[in-house]
C-alpha positions as CSV (number, residue, x, y, z in Angstrom):
1,M,-16.5,18.4,-78.5
2,A,-17.7,22.1,-78.4
3,R,-18.6,24.1,-81.3
4,V,-18.1,27.7,-80.2
5,L,-19.6,30.8,-83.0
6,L,-17.6,33.9,-82.5
7,C,-19.2,37.0,-83.9
8,G,-16.8,40.3,-84.0
9,D,-18.4,43.6,-83.5
10,V,-22.1,43.6,-83.4
11,M,-23.2,47.4,-83.6
12,T,-26.6,47.6,-83.5
13,G,-27.1,51.3,-82.5
14,R,-27.6,54.3,-84.7
15,G,-28.8,53.5,-88.4
16,I,-29.6,49.8,-87.2
17,D,-31.6,50.7,-84.1
18,Q,-33.3,53.5,-86.3
19,I,-34.9,50.6,-88.5
20,L,-36.5,48.7,-86.2
21,Q,-39.7,49.1,-84.5
22,H,-38.6,51.1,-81.3
23,P,-35.8,53.4,-82.5
24,S,-34.1,55.6,-80.2
25,A,-34.5,59.3,-80.5
26,P,-32.4,60.2,-83.9
27,E,-30.2,63.0,-82.5
28,I,-26.6,62.2,-82.7
29,F,-23.8,64.3,-81.8
30,E,-21.1,63.6,-84.5
31,P,-19.5,66.7,-86.5
32,W,-20.6,65.4,-89.7
33,V,-24.0,63.7,-89.1
34,T,-26.4,64.7,-86.3
35,D,-29.3,62.4,-87.4
36,A,-28.7,58.5,-87.2
37,R,-31.4,58.2,-89.9
38,G,-28.7,59.9,-92.1
39,Y,-26.7,56.3,-92.1
40,V,-29.8,54.6,-93.3
41,T,-30.0,57.2,-96.3
42,L,-26.3,56.4,-97.0
43,A,-27.1,52.8,-96.9
44,E,-30.2,53.0,-99.4
45,A,-28.0,55.3,-101.8
46,E,-25.6,52.3,-101.9
47,N,-27.9,49.6,-102.4
48,G,-31.5,50.2,-102.5
49,P,-34.6,50.5,-100.1
50,V,-34.3,49.4,-96.3
51,P,-37.4,48.8,-94.7
52,R,-38.7,50.9,-91.3
53,S,-40.1,49.1,-88.5
54,A,-38.4,46.1,-89.5
55,P,-38.6,43.0,-87.3
56,V,-36.1,42.6,-84.8
57,D,-34.3,39.8,-86.8
58,Y,-34.1,41.6,-90.1
59,P,-30.4,42.5,-89.7
60,W,-29.2,39.0,-89.1
61,G,-30.7,38.0,-92.5
62,D,-29.3,34.8,-94.0
63,A,-27.1,34.6,-91.1
64,L,-29.6,33.1,-89.0
65,A,-30.3,30.0,-91.2
66,V,-26.4,29.5,-91.7
67,F,-26.2,29.8,-87.4
68,A,-28.9,27.1,-87.1
69,S,-27.3,24.8,-89.8
70,L,-23.9,25.2,-88.0
71,A,-25.9,24.2,-84.8
72,P,-23.1,25.7,-82.3
73,D,-23.2,25.2,-78.6
74,V,-22.1,28.6,-77.6
75,R,-22.8,31.9,-79.4
76,I,-20.6,34.9,-78.4
77,A,-20.6,38.4,-79.8
78,N,-19.0,41.5,-78.9
79,L,-21.7,43.9,-78.3
80,E,-20.2,47.4,-79.3
81,T,-23.2,49.3,-78.5
82,S,-25.1,50.5,-75.2
83,V,-28.6,49.5,-74.9
84,T,-30.1,52.3,-72.8
85,R,-32.5,55.3,-72.9
86,A,-29.9,57.5,-71.2
87,D,-29.7,60.7,-73.4
88,T,-26.4,62.1,-72.1
89,P,-23.7,61.2,-74.4
90,L,-19.8,61.3,-73.4
91,P,-18.2,63.9,-75.5
92,K,-16.6,61.4,-77.5
93,G,-17.4,62.2,-81.1
94,I,-19.2,58.8,-81.9
95,N,-22.0,57.3,-79.7
96,Y,-23.7,54.2,-80.3
97,R,-27.2,53.5,-78.7
98,M,-30.1,51.0,-79.0
99,E,-33.4,51.4,-77.8
100,P,-33.8,48.5,-75.0
101,A,-37.3,47.8,-76.6
102,N,-35.2,46.7,-79.5
103,V,-33.0,43.8,-77.3
104,G,-34.9,41.2,-79.4
105,C,-32.4,41.9,-82.2
106,L,-29.8,40.3,-80.2
107,T,-32.0,37.3,-78.6
108,S,-33.4,36.7,-82.1
109,A,-29.8,35.5,-82.9
110,A,-29.9,33.1,-79.8
111,L,-26.7,34.8,-78.6
112,D,-25.4,33.1,-75.2
113,V,-22.8,35.6,-74.3
114,C,-22.5,39.6,-74.9
115,V,-19.1,40.8,-74.3
116,L,-19.1,44.5,-73.0
117,A,-15.3,45.3,-73.0
118,N,-15.3,48.0,-75.7
119,N,-15.0,51.8,-76.5
120,H,-18.7,52.2,-77.0
121,V,-20.5,50.4,-73.8
122,L,-20.0,53.4,-71.8
123,D,-20.9,56.0,-74.8
124,F,-23.7,57.1,-72.3
125,G,-22.1,57.1,-69.3
126,T,-22.5,54.9,-66.0
127,A,-26.0,55.3,-66.5
128,G,-26.1,54.0,-69.8
129,L,-24.1,51.0,-68.7
130,R,-26.3,50.1,-65.7
131,E,-29.3,49.9,-68.2
132,T,-27.1,47.9,-70.6
133,L,-26.4,45.5,-68.2
134,A,-30.0,45.2,-66.6
135,T,-31.5,45.0,-69.9
136,L,-29.4,42.4,-71.2
137,H,-29.7,40.0,-68.1
138,A,-33.6,40.7,-68.1
139,A,-33.5,39.0,-71.7
140,G,-31.6,36.3,-70.5
141,L,-28.1,37.2,-72.2
142,R,-24.9,36.8,-70.4
143,T,-22.6,39.3,-70.3
144,C,-18.5,39.6,-69.3
145,G,-16.0,42.7,-69.6
146,A,-18.3,45.5,-67.9
147,G,-19.9,45.9,-64.7
148,R,-21.4,47.6,-61.9
149,D,-18.0,47.5,-60.3
150,R,-14.6,46.1,-60.6
151,V,-15.4,42.6,-59.3
152,E,-18.4,42.4,-61.8
153,A,-16.3,43.6,-64.9
154,R,-14.0,40.8,-64.7
155,I,-16.1,38.0,-63.6
156,P,-16.4,35.8,-66.7
157,A,-19.4,34.4,-68.3
158,V,-20.2,31.1,-67.9
159,V,-22.1,28.8,-70.3
160,E,-22.7,25.0,-69.2
161,L,-22.7,22.8,-72.4
162,A,-25.5,20.3,-72.8
163,G,-22.6,17.3,-72.8
164,G,-21.1,18.2,-69.8
165,G,-18.4,20.7,-69.2
166,R,-18.4,25.0,-69.7
167,V,-17.2,27.5,-71.3
168,L,-15.7,30.4,-69.5
169,V,-15.5,33.6,-71.7
170,S,-13.6,36.6,-69.8
171,A,-13.2,39.9,-71.6
172,V,-10.8,43.0,-71.6
173,A,-10.0,45.9,-73.7
174,T,-6.9,48.0,-74.3
175,D,-6.4,51.6,-74.3
176,D,-5.2,51.7,-78.0
177,S,-8.9,50.5,-78.9
178,G,-10.2,54.0,-77.6
179,V,-10.9,52.8,-74.0
180,P,-9.3,55.5,-71.7
181,A,-8.3,55.1,-68.3
182,S,-11.4,56.8,-66.8
183,W,-13.4,53.7,-68.1
184,A,-12.1,51.4,-66.2
185,A,-14.2,49.8,-63.5
186,R,-13.3,50.6,-59.9
187,A,-14.3,49.1,-56.6
188,D,-17.1,51.7,-56.3
189,R,-17.8,52.9,-60.1
190,P,-19.1,50.9,-63.0
191,G,-16.8,50.6,-65.9
192,V,-14.9,48.4,-68.2
193,N,-12.5,45.4,-67.4
194,R,-9.8,47.7,-68.8
195,L,-6.2,46.1,-69.5
196,A,-3.3,48.6,-69.0
197,G,-0.9,46.8,-71.5
198,V,-0.1,43.5,-73.3
199,T,3.2,42.5,-71.8
200,V,3.8,38.9,-70.0
201,E,3.4,40.5,-66.6
202,D,-0.4,41.8,-67.9
203,A,-1.0,38.3,-69.1
204,D,0.3,36.6,-66.1
205,R,-2.3,38.8,-64.1
206,L,-5.1,37.8,-66.5
207,L,-4.3,34.3,-66.0
208,A,-4.1,34.4,-62.5
209,R,-7.8,35.4,-62.4
210,I,-9.0,33.1,-64.6
211,A,-7.0,30.4,-62.9
212,A,-9.4,31.2,-59.5
213,V,-12.5,30.4,-61.1
214,R,-11.4,27.8,-63.6
215,H,-12.6,24.4,-63.1
216,A,-11.0,21.2,-64.6
217,G,-12.3,20.5,-68.1
218,D,-13.5,24.4,-68.8
219,V,-12.7,25.5,-71.9
220,V,-11.2,29.2,-71.5
221,V,-12.2,32.0,-74.2
222,L,-10.5,35.5,-73.8
223,S,-12.0,38.2,-75.2
224,I,-10.0,41.2,-76.1
225,H,-10.9,44.7,-77.7
226,W,-7.4,45.8,-79.0
227,G,-6.1,48.2,-81.7
228,G,-7.4,50.5,-84.5
229,N,-9.8,50.2,-87.0
230,W,-8.1,49.5,-90.1
231,G,-4.9,47.4,-91.2
232,Y,-3.8,43.8,-91.3
233,E,-0.6,44.4,-89.2
234,V,-0.1,42.1,-85.9
235,P,2.4,43.8,-83.4
236,A,5.1,41.5,-82.5
237,A,3.8,42.4,-78.7
238,W,0.4,41.3,-79.7
239,V,2.1,37.9,-80.7
240,R,4.0,37.5,-77.7
241,F,1.2,38.2,-75.5
242,A,-1.2,35.9,-77.1
243,H,1.3,33.0,-77.2
244,H,1.9,33.5,-73.4
245,L,-1.9,33.4,-72.4
246,V,-2.0,30.2,-74.6
247,D,0.9,29.0,-72.8
248,G,-0.8,29.9,-69.4
249,G,-3.9,27.8,-70.6
250,V,-6.3,30.1,-72.6
251,D,-7.8,27.9,-75.3
252,V,-9.3,30.9,-77.7
253,L,-8.3,34.4,-78.3
254,F,-10.9,36.2,-79.5
255,G,-9.8,39.4,-80.8
256,H,-11.5,42.3,-82.1
257,S,-11.7,46.1,-82.8
258,S,-10.7,46.5,-86.5
259,H,-13.8,46.7,-89.1
260,H,-12.4,44.0,-91.2
261,P,-10.9,40.4,-90.2
262,R,-7.0,40.5,-89.3
263,P,-4.9,37.4,-89.2
264,A,-5.7,34.1,-87.4
265,E,-3.5,31.5,-85.9
266,V,-3.2,28.2,-84.5
267,Y,-0.8,28.2,-82.0
268,R,0.0,24.8,-80.0
269,D,-3.5,23.5,-81.3
270,R,-5.3,26.9,-79.8
271,A,-6.9,29.2,-81.7
272,I,-5.8,33.0,-81.9
273,L,-8.0,35.3,-83.8
274,Y,-6.2,38.7,-83.7
275,G,-9.0,40.3,-85.2
276,C,-12.6,39.0,-86.0
277,G,-13.8,42.1,-87.5
278,D,-17.3,43.8,-87.5
279,L,-20.2,41.3,-88.0
280,L,-22.9,44.1,-88.0
281,N,-22.8,47.9,-88.5
282,D,-24.4,50.5,-90.3
283,Y,-21.2,51.7,-92.1
284,E,-22.7,50.7,-95.6
285,G,-22.3,54.0,-98.6
286,I,-19.4,55.4,-96.1
287,S,-16.3,55.7,-98.4
288,G,-12.5,55.8,-97.7
289,H,-11.6,52.4,-96.9
290,E,-13.0,50.6,-100.1
291,A,-9.6,48.5,-100.1
292,Y,-10.7,46.4,-97.2
293,R,-13.8,45.5,-98.5
294,P,-15.6,46.2,-95.1
295,E,-18.9,44.9,-96.5
296,L,-17.5,41.5,-96.5
297,V,-17.7,39.9,-93.0
298,V,-17.4,36.8,-91.3
299,A,-18.6,34.8,-88.0
300,W,-16.1,32.2,-86.8
301,V,-17.1,28.8,-86.1
302,L,-14.4,26.8,-83.9
303,D,-14.9,23.1,-83.0
304,L,-12.8,22.3,-80.2
305,D,-12.1,19.0,-78.2
306,E,-12.6,18.4,-74.7
307,T,-9.0,19.8,-74.0
308,G,-9.7,23.0,-75.7
309,A,-7.9,22.2,-78.6
310,V,-8.9,23.4,-82.3
311,R,-10.1,20.5,-84.3
312,R,-11.7,22.8,-87.0
313,L,-11.6,26.5,-87.9
314,G,-14.1,27.9,-90.3
315,L,-15.3,31.3,-91.1
316,A,-19.1,32.0,-92.2
317,P,-19.0,34.5,-94.7
318,F,-21.1,37.3,-95.3
319,R,-22.3,40.4,-97.3
320,L,-23.7,43.6,-95.6
321,R,-26.3,45.0,-97.8
322,R,-29.4,47.1,-97.0
323,L,-28.6,47.0,-92.8
324,R,-28.8,43.0,-93.4
325,L,-26.3,40.2,-93.3
326,E,-26.4,38.1,-96.9
327,R,-24.7,35.0,-98.0
328,A,-21.2,36.1,-99.6
329,S,-21.1,35.3,-103.3
330,A,-18.8,33.1,-104.9
331,D,-16.7,36.2,-105.9
332,D,-16.6,37.2,-102.5
333,R,-15.7,34.2,-100.9
334,A,-12.7,34.1,-103.2
335,W,-11.8,37.7,-102.3
336,L,-11.8,36.7,-98.6
337,C,-9.9,33.6,-99.3
338,E,-7.0,35.3,-101.2
339,R,-6.8,38.2,-98.6
340,L,-7.2,36.4,-95.7
341,T,-4.6,33.7,-96.8
342,R,-2.1,36.5,-97.9
343,V,-2.3,38.2,-94.3
344,S,-2.3,34.8,-92.4
345,L,0.7,33.4,-94.3
346,P,3.1,34.7,-91.6
347,F,1.2,32.7,-89.0
348,R,1.1,29.7,-91.7
349,G,-2.7,30.0,-92.3
350,V,-4.4,29.6,-95.5
351,L,-7.7,29.7,-96.2
352,R,-10.0,27.3,-98.3
353,D,-13.5,28.0,-99.9
354,E,-15.6,25.0,-98.9
355,G,-18.9,26.4,-100.4
356,E,-21.5,29.1,-99.7
357,A,-21.5,28.6,-95.7
358,T,-18.1,28.3,-94.9
359,L,-14.2,29.1,-95.5
360,R,-12.0,27.1,-93.6
361,L,-8.6,27.9,-92.0
362,V,-5.8,25.0,-93.2
363,S,-2.0,25.1,-92.5
364,A,0.4,26.5,-95.0
365,D,2.6,23.3,-94.2
366,D,0.0,20.7,-95.0
367,P,-3.3,21.2,-97.0
368,R,-5.2,19.0,-94.6
369,P,-7.5,21.2,-92.4
370,V,-6.6,22.2,-89.0
371,G,-6.7,19.2,-86.8
């Protein structure tokens, strides 16, 4: 049995980087905000003072104790931020950067794998990506989904389990998540492991690459950064793609890109998370999408048996306040249960509140927990 903790989009650049002990230069290149500290000001206007020169673990807040109590064997996050001092942003409108001296913000959460196949890892060009990789590796963090060439971008991260066996984590990103063709890693150029589409043929190519490195008994997690930022819809093409991947041997599909959780499904005893949502960001105080309650976030906790089948699928709920994760209140948990149940019903999923640390996915056909 392996317990896997999945953190969706972890965005430690911009405002969060500014409150840590080694902030990057605050200048940013957005049409509406030119100083990253402006995002700290927005958060303070919403919920009160935010410390400056905060300890590296400050943004994780209550999550650290929750994670420790859950005792996962593997912790995986989609790091949607470059970690670099490069100062030439790509002209894309929104650029995330964390000062390398703040890398302790990631290691303080005891992350095992940082997924880099997303639409912000190249915000400061190939120089920024190279430094991101070097910084993370020097800090002892495994990466996947981006690399100094196509081969490295495609290589899965491998986590050896204490009780034997391995977890393989591969990662891809699609164009509809904001990853242009020019970001694709090539034989002679750094970049992202970009997926041209989500057809059965695309899935078969991924499965062939996984099969080439998979050992008997490995648990396979495939991370995919896909789709837009808002909305609960799951396109039929995504469902076909996800099911074909599971039919071909993927045990967990770890989807992300939306700023809020999307539906989850258990298909053939395998977990398909169509959108894990953000876990850390600096969006506090930004208006316009209140209906989604983006301040309510979750980490996903999967108990997998030796075959990779999910025996328990839980969600650890939090609220972002003052650029820090706090335990979700009973009312917040109730809202999450109702909303995620409503959007997951087409996939026969129902959420149940099990107390302050965990929500749990159960089957709509059977009130007992999954597995």
